[in-house]
LOZA-776929 format. One line per field, with one value per atom (N, C-alpha, C): x, y, z; residue number from 1; residue in one letter; atom name. Coordinates in pm, 1 decimal. Atoms other than C-alpha are relative to their C-alpha. Example, Ala and Ser with C-alpha at 12.3 -4.5 7.8 and 13.67 -1.06 7.14 Angstrom:
X c(89.0  1230.0  90.0  -82.0  1367.0  -77.0)
Y c(-119.0  -450.0  120.0  -119.0  -106.0  109.0)
Z c(0.0  780.0  0.0  -6.0  714.0  73.0)
nr c(1  1  1  2  2  2)
rest c(A  A  A  S  S  S)
atom c(N  CA  C  N  CA  C)
***
This chain:
X c(-5.9  8850.3  -118.4  101.2  8656.4  -91.6  95.9  8339.5  -8.9  8.9  8327.3  -145.8  136.5  8021.0  -42.7  54.8  7794.1  48.5  -39.5  7916.8  -121.8  106.3  7712.2  -3.0  11.8  7577.5  42.6  -36.7  7679.7  -109.3  112.9  7331.3  -3.7  -0.2  7352.8  110.6  -111.6  7690.4  -28.5  36.9  7565.1  -101.1  104.3  7258.7  58.1  -60.9  7462.9  85.4  -84.8  7711.3  -85.8  88.6  7430.6  -66.4  63.2  7255.1  98.9  -103.0  7581.4  26.0  -25.1  7641.9  -119.9  118.9  7281.7  -5.1  -5.7  7323.5  106.4  -107.7  7652.4  -45.9  47.3  7481.7  -85.2  87.5  7235.2  77.3  -77.5  7514.9  92.2  -90.8  7697.5  -67.1  52.9  7647.8  18.0  -19.1  7618.2  147.6  -139.9  7953.9  56.1  -69.3  8208.3  -12.4  4.5  8210.0  -139.3  137.1  7829.9  -22.0  12.6  7848.1  70.0  -74.5  8107.3  -80.4  80.1  7886.4  -123.7  116.3  7581.8  37.8  -47.1  7781.9  26.6  -27.5  7891.8  -130.3  131.1  7530.9  -59.7  50.7  7435.4  72.7  -77.2  7715.3  -46.0  46.4  7595.4  -136.2  131.2  7241.1  15.4  -25.7  7370.4  57.2  -58.3  7576.5  -107.2  108.1  7268.8  -90.1  84.4  7063.9  70.1  -75.3  7337.3  9.5  -9.2  7379.5  -133.5  131.6  7005.3  -24.0  16.3  7001.8  83.6  -87.8  7298.1  -45.3  50.5  7147.9  -119.6  115.1  6827.7  47.4  -54.6  7028.8  65.2  -64.5  7228.3  -101.4  105.0  6911.0  -64.9  60.8  6765.0  93.7  -96.2  7083.8  11.5  -11.4  7097.5  -120.4  120.5  6742.5  -11.1  3.4  6818.5  54.2)
Y c(-124.3  8912.9  87.9  -96.8  9222.8  35.5  -36.3  9296.0  151.7  -144.8  9643.4  41.5  -51.7  9850.9  55.8  -59.1  9982.1  144.2  -140.5  10310.3  90.8  -96.0  10609.6  103.1  -102.3  10858.9  134.4  -135.2  11220.3  60.1  -53.2  11313.4  -59.3  65.5  11057.8  54.5  -53.7  11188.7  142.9  -136.6  11549.6  -1.7  9.3  11453.5  -46.2  52.2  11254.7  107.1  -105.5  11539.0  112.4  -105.2  11793.8  -41.8  49.1  11579.1  -2.2  2.7  11532.7  139.8  -137.5  11908.2  58.7  -48.4  11982.3  -56.4  60.8  11739.0  70.0  -70.8  11908.5  140.2  -136.5  12248.3  9.9  0.3  12151.8  22.9  -10.7  12142.5  121.7  -114.2  12458.6  126.2  -129.3  12788.1  105.0  -109.2  13115.0  38.2  -38.7  13223.6  -36.4  18.4  13184.6  -142.3  138.7  12804.1  -35.0  23.7  12795.3  63.6  -68.0  13047.3  -77.4  78.9  12832.2  -123.5  118.7  12523.0  38.3  -47.0  12718.4  31.9  -31.7  12843.1  -128.0  128.1  12488.1  -70.1  57.7  12364.5  70.7  -79.0  12643.9  -40.0  42.7  12538.9  -136.6  132.1  12179.4  7.0  -18.0  12291.8  55.5  -57.3  12500.2  -106.1  106.5  12205.9  -98.5  92.0  11980.7  60.6  -67.5  12237.3  8.2  -9.5  12286.6  -137.2  135.0  11912.7  -39.9  29.9  11871.3  72.7  -79.8  12149.3  -57.6  53.6  12004.4  -137.7  131.0  11656.0  15.8  -24.2  11793.0  43.2  -46.7  11972.0  -114.6  114.4  11655.8  -96.2  85.9  11451.5  60.1  -67.0  11709.8  -6.8  5.1  11715.4  -141.6  139.0  11335.5  -42.2  39.0  11314.3  67.1  -68.1  11540.4  -85.3)
Z c(74.0  -2038.9  41.2  -41.3  -1944.7  -116.8  103.5  -2139.1  -9.4  21.6  -2291.2  6.2  -7.9  -2219.7  -135.4  121.7  -2491.2  -12.0  16.2  -2639.2  20.2  -25.0  -2534.6  -112.1  103.1  -2781.9  57.1  -41.3  -2773.2  87.7  -77.3  -2648.0  140.5  -130.7  -2366.1  89.4  -79.9  -2255.1  45.1  -39.8  -2258.0  113.5  -102.5  -2053.8  133.1  -123.3  -1801.8  68.5  -56.7  -1754.5  59.5  -49.4  -1716.9  130.8  -122.6  -1456.3  115.8  -105.1  -1264.2  53.9  -43.0  -1258.2  74.5  -70.9  -1156.0  141.4  -133.7  -865.5  85.0  -70.2  -770.0  41.0  -22.7  -792.4  127.0  -118.2  -517.1  129.9  -123.6  -259.3  4.2  4.5  -365.8  52.7  -44.7  -184.7  -110.1  96.1  -375.5  -2.0  12.2  -507.1  -135.3  127.0  -781.0  -53.8  45.8  -793.9  -54.1  46.0  -828.7  -137.5  128.9  -1114.9  -110.3  98.1  -1292.0  -40.2  29.2  -1264.2  -80.8  76.3  -1386.3  -144.5  135.2  -1684.6  -78.8  66.9  -1764.9  -39.8  31.6  -1749.2  -121.0  113.0  -1986.8  -129.4  116.5  -2224.7  -50.0  38.4  -2220.8  -68.6  62.0  -2300.9  -141.9  132.3  -2591.2  -94.2  81.7  -2717.4  -45.0  35.0  -2707.9  -107.3  99.0  -2900.4  -135.9  124.8  -3160.4  -67.1  54.8  -3203.6  -64.0  55.4  -3254.3  -131.3  122.1  -3512.4  -113.8  103.8  -3699.4  -47.4  39.6  -3698.1  -93.3  88.1  -3851.9  -137.2  128.9  -4121.4  -74.4  62.8  -4186.5  -58.7  51.1  -4224.7  -125.0  115.3  -4464.8  -119.8  109.8  -4672.2  -55.8  43.8  -4685.9  -83.1  73.4  -4817.8  -135.5  130.8  -5116.5  -108.9)
nr c(1  1  1  2  2  2  3  3  3  4  4  4  5  5  5  6  6  6  7  7  7  8  8  8  9  9  9  10  10  10  11  11  11  12  12  12  13  13  13  14  14  14  15  15  15  16  16  16  17  17  17  18  18  18  19  19  19  20  20  20  21  21  21  22  22  22  23  23  23  24  24  24  25  25  25  26  26  26  27  27  27  28  28  28  29  29  29  30  30  30  31  31  31  32  32  32  33  33  33  34  34  34  35  35  35  36  36  36  37  37  37  38  38  38  39  39  39  40  40  40  41  41  41  42  42  42  43  43  43  44  44  44  45  45  45  46  46  46  47  47  47  48  48  48  49  49  49  50  50  50  51  51  51  52  52  52  53  53  53  54  54  54  55  55  55  56  56  56  57  57  57  58  58  58  59  59  59  60  60  60  61  61  61  62  62  62  63  63  63  64  64  64)
rest c(M  M  M  R  R  R  K  K  K  R  R  R  S  S  S  E  E  E  P  P  P  H  H  H  T  T  T  F  F  F  E  E  E  Q  Q  Q  R  R  R  L  L  L  T  T  T  A  A  A  Q  Q  Q  K  K  K  Q  Q  Q  R  R  R  L  L  L  E  E  E  H  H  H  E  E  E  L  L  L  E  E  E  S  S  S  L  L  L  P  P  P  D  D  D  G  G  G  R  R  R  Q  Q  Q  R  R  R  E  E  E  V  V  V  V  V  V  L  L  L  A  A  A  R  R  R  I  I  I  D  D  D  Q  Q  Q  L  L  L  Q  Q  Q  T  T  T  A  A  A  A  A  A  E  E  E  M  M  M  H  H  H  G  G  G  F  F  F  L  L  L  M  M  M  L  L  L  R  R  R  G  G  G  D  D  D  A  A  A  A  A  A  A  A  A  S  S  S  R  R  R)
atom c(N  CA  C  N  CA  C  N  CA  C  N  CA  C  N  CA  C  N  CA  C  N  CA  C  N  CA  C  N  CA  C  N  CA  C  N  CA  C  N  CA  C  N  CA  C  N  CA  C  N  CA  C  N  CA  C  N  CA  C  N  CA  C  N  CA  C  N  CA  C  N  CA  C  N  CA  C  N  CA  C  N  CA  C  N  CA  C  N  CA  C  N  CA  C  N  CA  C  N  CA  C  N  CA  C  N  CA  C  N  CA  C  N  CA  C  N  CA  C  N  CA  C  N  CA  C  N  CA  C  N  CA  C  N  CA  C  N  CA  C  N  CA  C  N  CA  C  N  CA  C  N  CA  C  N  CA  C  N  CA  C  N  CA  C  N  CA  C  N  CA  C  N  CA  C  N  CA  C  N  CA  C  N  CA  C  N  CA  C  N  CA  C  N  CA  C  N  CA  C  N  CA  C  N  CA  C  N  CA  C  N  CA  C  N  CA  C  N  CA  C  N  CA  C)
***
């Protein structure tokens, strides 16, 4: 039977995806595809920031 890997957190998955796209970005010339990858990296950064903010709010609400 195959052993299942440890589940990854949302933050870990965001970081891994961002790193993969940054690596891909290194080989892309200027143009539309590069802009799309840059936009996706920006979206991932925003998602990480929003998640962090919501986690802080959730912790504050739980402590009330």
